C-alpha positions as CSV (number, residue, x, y, z in Angstrom):
1,X,-39.6,21.4,-65.4
2,X,-38.3,21.0,-61.8
3,X,-40.2,17.6,-61.7
4,X,-38.0,15.9,-64.4
5,X,-34.7,18.1,-64.1
6,X,-34.5,18.1,-60.3
7,X,-35.2,21.1,-57.7
8,X,-32.7,23.5,-59.5
9,X,-34.5,27.0,-58.8
10,X,-32.7,27.7,-55.6
11,X,-29.0,26.8,-57.3
12,X,-26.3,29.2,-57.8
13,X,-24.7,29.8,-60.8
14,X,-21.6,27.8,-59.1
15,X,-23.6,25.1,-58.1
16,X,-25.4,24.5,-62.0
17,X,-22.1,24.2,-63.0
18,X,-21.7,20.7,-61.3
19,X,-25.3,19.8,-60.9
20,X,-26.1,16.2,-61.9
21,X,-29.5,15.8,-63.4
22,X,-31.8,12.8,-61.6
23,X,-31.6,9.3,-63.6
24,X,-34.9,8.0,-61.9
25,X,-37.3,8.8,-63.8
26,X,-35.1,11.9,-65.1
27,X,-36.2,12.4,-68.6
28,X,-38.1,8.7,-68.6
29,X,-35.7,7.0,-70.9
30,X,-32.4,4.7,-70.5
31,X,-30.5,5.7,-67.3
32,X,-32.6,8.7,-67.2
33,X,-32.2,10.0,-70.4
34,X,-34.5,10.3,-73.7
35,X,-33.5,12.1,-76.7
36,X,-36.9,14.1,-77.7
37,X,-37.5,14.9,-73.9
38,X,-34.2,16.4,-73.3
39,X,-34.5,18.6,-76.6
40,X,-37.3,20.1,-75.3
41,X,-35.3,20.3,-71.8
42,X,-32.5,22.2,-73.2
43,X,-34.7,24.6,-75.4
44,X,-36.6,25.5,-72.1
45,X,-33.9,26.0,-70.0
46,X,-33.0,28.3,-72.9
47,X,-36.4,30.1,-72.2
48,X,-35.8,30.4,-68.5
49,X,-32.3,32.0,-69.2
50,X,-34.3,34.7,-71.5
51,X,-37.0,35.2,-69.3
52,X,-35.5,35.7,-66.3
53,X,-31.9,36.8,-67.2
54,X,-30.5,34.4,-64.7
55,X,-27.2,33.0,-66.1
56,X,-27.8,29.2,-64.5
57,X,-30.7,28.5,-66.8
58,X,-27.7,28.8,-69.8
59,X,-25.6,26.7,-67.9
60,X,-28.2,23.7,-67.0
61,X,-28.8,23.8,-70.4
62,X,-25.4,23.3,-71.6
63,X,-25.0,20.9,-68.6
64,X,-27.7,19.0,-70.1
65,X,-26.4,18.6,-73.3
66,X,-23.0,17.2,-71.7
67,X,-25.3,14.7,-70.0
68,X,-27.1,13.6,-72.9
69,X,-24.1,13.4,-75.0
70,X,-22.1,11.6,-72.5
71,X,-25.4,9.1,-71.7
72,X,-27.3,8.6,-75.5
73,X,-23.8,8.9,-77.1
74,X,-22.7,5.7,-75.8
75,X,-23.4,2.6,-75.8
76,X,-26.2,1.3,-73.5
77,X,-23.3,0.2,-70.8
78,X,-21.7,3.7,-71.3
79,X,-18.5,1.7,-71.8
80,X,-17.8,3.1,-75.0
81,X,-18.6,5.9,-77.6
82,X,-21.2,4.8,-80.6
83,X,-19.8,3.8,-83.6
84,X,-17.4,6.3,-85.3
85,X,-17.6,8.7,-82.7
86,X,-14.4,10.0,-80.7
87,X,-13.5,12.3,-77.9
88,X,-12.7,15.0,-80.2
89,X,-15.9,14.1,-82.3
90,X,-18.5,12.9,-80.0
91,X,-21.3,13.0,-82.1
92,X,-20.2,11.0,-85.6
93,X,-21.8,8.0,-84.3
94,X,-25.4,9.7,-83.6
95,X,-27.1,9.5,-80.3
96,X,-29.5,6.8,-79.3
97,X,-33.2,7.0,-78.6
98,X,-32.7,6.1,-74.8
99,X,-35.5,3.4,-75.2
100,X,-35.7,1.2,-72.2
101,X,-35.2,-2.1,-73.9
102,X,-32.5,-3.1,-75.9
103,X,-34.6,-4.6,-78.7
104,X,-37.6,-5.4,-79.9
105,X,-40.5,-3.5,-81.9
106,X,-40.0,-0.7,-79.4
107,X,-36.3,-0.9,-78.6
108,X,-33.4,1.3,-78.7
109,X,-32.2,2.8,-81.9
110,X,-31.8,6.0,-83.6
111,X,-35.0,8.0,-85.1
112,X,-34.5,10.5,-87.8
113,X,-36.5,13.3,-86.4
114,X,-35.4,13.2,-82.9
115,X,-32.0,13.9,-84.3
116,X,-33.0,16.6,-86.2
117,X,-34.9,17.9,-83.0
118,X,-31.5,17.8,-80.9
119,X,-29.9,19.6,-83.7
120,X,-32.3,22.2,-83.2
121,X,-31.4,22.3,-79.3
122,X,-28.0,22.8,-79.9
123,X,-28.7,25.5,-82.4
124,X,-30.6,27.5,-80.0
125,X,-27.6,26.8,-77.4
126,X,-25.3,28.2,-80.1
127,X,-27.0,31.9,-80.6
128,X,-27.8,31.9,-77.0
129,X,-24.5,31.3,-75.4
130,X,-23.3,32.8,-78.5
131,X,-20.7,30.1,-78.6
132,X,-19.9,28.4,-82.2
133,X,-19.0,25.1,-80.6
134,X,-22.8,24.1,-80.2
135,X,-23.9,24.6,-84.0
136,X,-20.5,22.8,-85.0
137,X,-21.5,19.9,-83.1
138,X,-24.6,20.1,-84.8
139,X,-23.6,20.0,-88.3
140,X,-21.2,17.3,-87.1
141,X,-24.3,15.4,-86.3
142,X,-26.5,16.3,-89.3
143,X,-23.3,15.2,-91.7
144,X,-23.1,12.1,-89.6
145,X,-26.6,10.7,-90.1
146,X,-27.6,12.1,-92.8
147,X,-26.5,9.1,-95.5
148,X,-27.8,6.4,-92.8
149,X,-31.4,7.5,-93.2
150,X,-31.4,7.6,-97.4
151,X,-31.8,4.3,-98.9
152,X,-30.5,4.3,-102.8
153,X,-33.0,2.0,-104.7
154,X,-32.6,-0.3,-107.5
155,X,-35.2,1.9,-109.7
156,X,-32.7,4.8,-108.9
157,X,-34.7,6.7,-106.7
158,X,-33.8,7.5,-103.3
159,X,-36.1,7.5,-99.9
160,X,-35.6,7.9,-96.6
161,X,-36.2,5.6,-93.5
162,X,-36.9,6.5,-90.1
163,X,-35.7,4.3,-87.4
164,X,-31.8,2.5,-87.6
165,X,-29.8,0.6,-85.6
166,X,-28.2,2.0,-82.6
167,X,-24.4,1.7,-84.7
168,X,-26.3,2.9,-87.7
169,X,-25.3,-0.2,-90.0
170,X,-28.9,-1.4,-90.4
171,X,-32.6,-0.4,-91.1
172,X,-34.9,-0.9,-88.4
173,X,-38.1,0.5,-89.9
174,X,-37.8,0.7,-93.4
175,X,-41.3,3.3,-94.0
176,X,-40.4,7.1,-94.5
177,X,-41.2,9.2,-91.5
178,X,-43.7,12.1,-92.2
179,X,-42.3,15.3,-93.0
180,X,-38.8,13.6,-91.9
181,X,-37.2,15.1,-95.0
182,X,-39.2,18.4,-94.9
183,X,-37.6,18.9,-91.4
184,X,-34.3,17.6,-92.4
185,X,-34.3,20.4,-94.9
186,X,-35.5,23.2,-92.6
187,X,-33.2,22.0,-89.8
188,X,-30.1,21.5,-91.7
189,X,-30.8,24.9,-93.6
190,X,-31.1,26.7,-90.6
191,X,-27.5,25.1,-89.1
192,X,-26.1,26.3,-92.4
193,X,-27.6,29.8,-91.7
194,X,-26.5,30.2,-88.3
195,X,-22.4,28.9,-89.2
196,X,-22.6,31.4,-92.4
197,X,-23.7,34.0,-89.7
198,X,-21.0,32.9,-87.2
199,X,-18.3,33.7,-90.1
200,X,-17.1,29.9,-91.1
201,X,-18.5,27.0,-92.7
202,X,-20.2,28.4,-95.6
203,X,-22.3,25.7,-97.7
204,X,-21.1,23.1,-95.4
205,X,-24.8,21.4,-95.8
206,X,-25.3,22.3,-99.4
207,X,-25.6,18.7,-100.6
208,X,-27.8,17.6,-97.8
209,X,-30.3,20.4,-97.7
210,X,-30.5,19.4,-101.8
211,X,-31.2,16.1,-101.0
212,X,-34.2,16.9,-98.6
213,X,-35.2,18.9,-100.8
214,X,-35.5,16.9,-103.7
215,X,-37.6,14.2,-101.4
216,X,-39.9,16.5,-99.6
217,X,-41.1,17.8,-103.2
218,X,-42.0,14.5,-104.4
219,X,-45.6,14.9,-105.6
220,X,-47.8,14.1,-102.5
221,X,-44.6,14.2,-99.9
222,X,-46.2,17.4,-97.7
223,X,-49.7,17.3,-96.2
224,X,-50.4,18.3,-92.8
225,X,-51.5,15.1,-91.6
226,X,-54.2,14.3,-89.1
227,X,-52.3,13.8,-85.8
228,X,-51.5,16.5,-82.9
229,X,-48.2,16.3,-82.4
230,X,-47.8,15.7,-86.3
231,X,-49.6,18.8,-87.1
232,X,-47.7,20.8,-84.2
233,X,-44.3,19.9,-84.9
234,X,-45.2,20.6,-88.8
235,X,-46.4,23.8,-87.8
236,X,-43.1,24.8,-86.3
237,X,-40.8,23.4,-88.6
238,X,-43.0,25.7,-91.3
239,X,-42.4,28.8,-89.2
240,X,-38.8,28.9,-89.2
241,X,-38.7,29.2,-93.0
242,X,-42.3,30.9,-93.5
243,X,-41.6,33.3,-96.4
244,X,-41.0,30.1,-98.4
245,X,-44.1,28.8,-100.9
246,X,-44.1,25.6,-99.4
247,X,-44.0,26.7,-95.7
248,X,-47.0,29.2,-96.1
249,X,-49.2,26.5,-98.3
250,X,-48.6,23.5,-95.8
251,X,-48.8,25.6,-92.8
252,X,-52.4,27.3,-94.1
253,X,-53.4,23.9,-94.4
254,X,-52.2,22.8,-90.9
255,X,-53.9,25.8,-89.4
256,X,-57.3,25.0,-90.8
257,X,-57.1,21.1,-89.6
258,X,-55.6,22.3,-86.2
259,X,-58.5,24.5,-86.0
260,X,-61.0,21.7,-86.7
261,X,-59.3,19.1,-84.4
262,X,-59.5,21.6,-81.2
263,X,-63.0,23.1,-82.0
264,X,-66.0,22.9,-79.6
265,X,-67.5,20.2,-81.8
266,X,-64.2,17.8,-82.3
267,X,-65.0,14.4,-81.2
268,X,-61.6,14.3,-79.8
269,X,-61.5,17.4,-77.4
270,X,-64.7,15.4,-75.7
271,X,-62.7,12.5,-74.7
272,X,-61.7,11.1,-71.5
273,X,-57.8,11.8,-70.3
274,X,-57.3,8.1,-70.3
275,X,-58.3,7.9,-74.3
276,X,-55.8,10.9,-75.1
277,X,-52.0,11.4,-74.8
278,X,-51.3,14.8,-73.3
279,X,-47.8,15.2,-74.9
280,X,-48.9,14.9,-78.6
281,X,-51.4,17.5,-77.8
282,X,-49.1,19.9,-76.4
283,X,-47.1,19.6,-79.4
284,X,-50.1,21.2,-81.3
285,X,-49.7,23.7,-78.6
286,X,-46.4,24.9,-79.6
287,X,-46.9,24.9,-83.2
288,X,-49.5,27.4,-82.9
289,X,-47.3,29.6,-80.7
290,X,-45.5,29.7,-83.5
291,X,-47.7,31.6,-85.9
292,X,-50.1,35.1,-85.3
293,X,-53.5,33.3,-85.1
294,X,-57.1,34.0,-84.8
295,X,-58.8,34.8,-81.3
296,X,-61.2,31.6,-81.7
297,X,-58.0,28.9,-81.8
298,X,-55.8,31.1,-79.5
299,X,-59.1,30.3,-77.1
300,X,-59.1,26.7,-77.6
301,X,-55.5,25.8,-77.2
302,X,-56.0,27.7,-73.8
303,X,-59.1,25.0,-73.4
304,X,-56.7,22.3,-74.1
305,X,-53.9,23.3,-71.7
306,X,-56.5,24.0,-69.1
307,X,-58.1,20.2,-69.6
308,X,-54.7,19.0,-68.9
309,X,-54.2,21.1,-65.5
310,X,-56.6,19.0,-64.3
311,X,-55.6,15.5,-65.5
312,X,-51.4,15.6,-66.1
313,X,-51.4,14.1,-63.0
314,X,-54.2,11.6,-62.8
315,X,-54.0,7.7,-62.7
316,X,-54.6,7.6,-66.2
317,X,-51.5,9.1,-67.4
318,X,-48.6,6.6,-67.7
319,X,-45.6,7.1,-65.4
320,X,-43.4,6.7,-68.3
321,X,-45.2,9.5,-70.3
322,X,-45.3,11.8,-67.4
323,X,-41.6,13.2,-68.1
324,X,-42.3,14.0,-71.9
325,X,-45.9,15.2,-71.2
326,X,-44.5,17.6,-68.4
327,X,-41.7,19.2,-69.9
328,X,-43.9,20.0,-73.3
329,X,-47.0,21.1,-71.1
330,X,-43.7,23.6,-69.7
331,X,-43.1,25.0,-73.8
332,X,-47.1,24.7,-74.4
333,X,-47.2,27.6,-71.6
334,X,-44.5,29.2,-73.2
335,X,-42.9,28.4,-76.5
336,X,-40.2,30.5,-76.0
337,X,-36.9,29.7,-77.9
338,X,-38.7,27.1,-80.0
339,X,-40.0,30.3,-81.9
340,X,-37.5,31.8,-84.5
341,X,-36.7,35.2,-83.7
342,X,-36.9,34.8,-80.2
343,X,-33.2,35.1,-79.5
344,X,-31.0,37.8,-80.1
345,X,-29.4,37.4,-83.6
346,X,-31.4,35.1,-84.7
347,X,-33.1,36.7,-88.2
């Protein structure tokens, strides 16, 4: 975490209140911010707070949230908030991904799965700090972006897209993101549940949750996938509502697939570091950490982490991927606040 967010371990709590996170490379994105990496960063700071009981780590989580909203909640030149947002409602315009390029096939925009992960980070902060405002910000973001990612077809069907423009007015990628609807259902339901426990806004996301449920329960929509990150984040998502039948079924399938991917005979596990992506594999570690698994699978996750202990800083690892890899490596070591039930007042 220090390699991405600076030498924060010697800070006093007063110093943490004004801490400026480095922006070169920072989280590795535009102006030093990348939404996916920083979502992990916020949750990791909350884990550090819980593990050490040092208030400065909670302060740093809040500072990082403010920094992300001030950079990715504004246009690329920083001159104004994104369309629809105001000082009173800073997330009404969504949040940029933080891609280095403004346009192009891998240019800036808004990703549904990044936004839902950021909502989760805000929810964790709301619970850890016992401050309603952060969950309310997550709900503000949730309501604002939801209709922008839903497409109403001439046939009357509704489907999702997974990438839209920064101003949320146009679709950049027409296809649906795998498990985006299910993740939307999981996170929006979590936000609504937390709001109810906080004593206000009952049923605030009922319509959005219903929309996601209808999308995720279409025939063939729920499958574990074959990618390390997809499997891991799917397992994480399922554990939040682990007692629901769909989550039980999907997680059972995903754990079988993970055991195959991480197995001693898996060809993937015998590839060189240059043929693998650390952050995607750490996603699997995070997902597995959210479940009680057998000793063999635990040993295979440990083997994966040990492999990257030796290769994370190798020349084969692209510089632009080092921040996301390092922050997710920290989560792989201790998934902490990613696990529901880790924080008080969370169940």
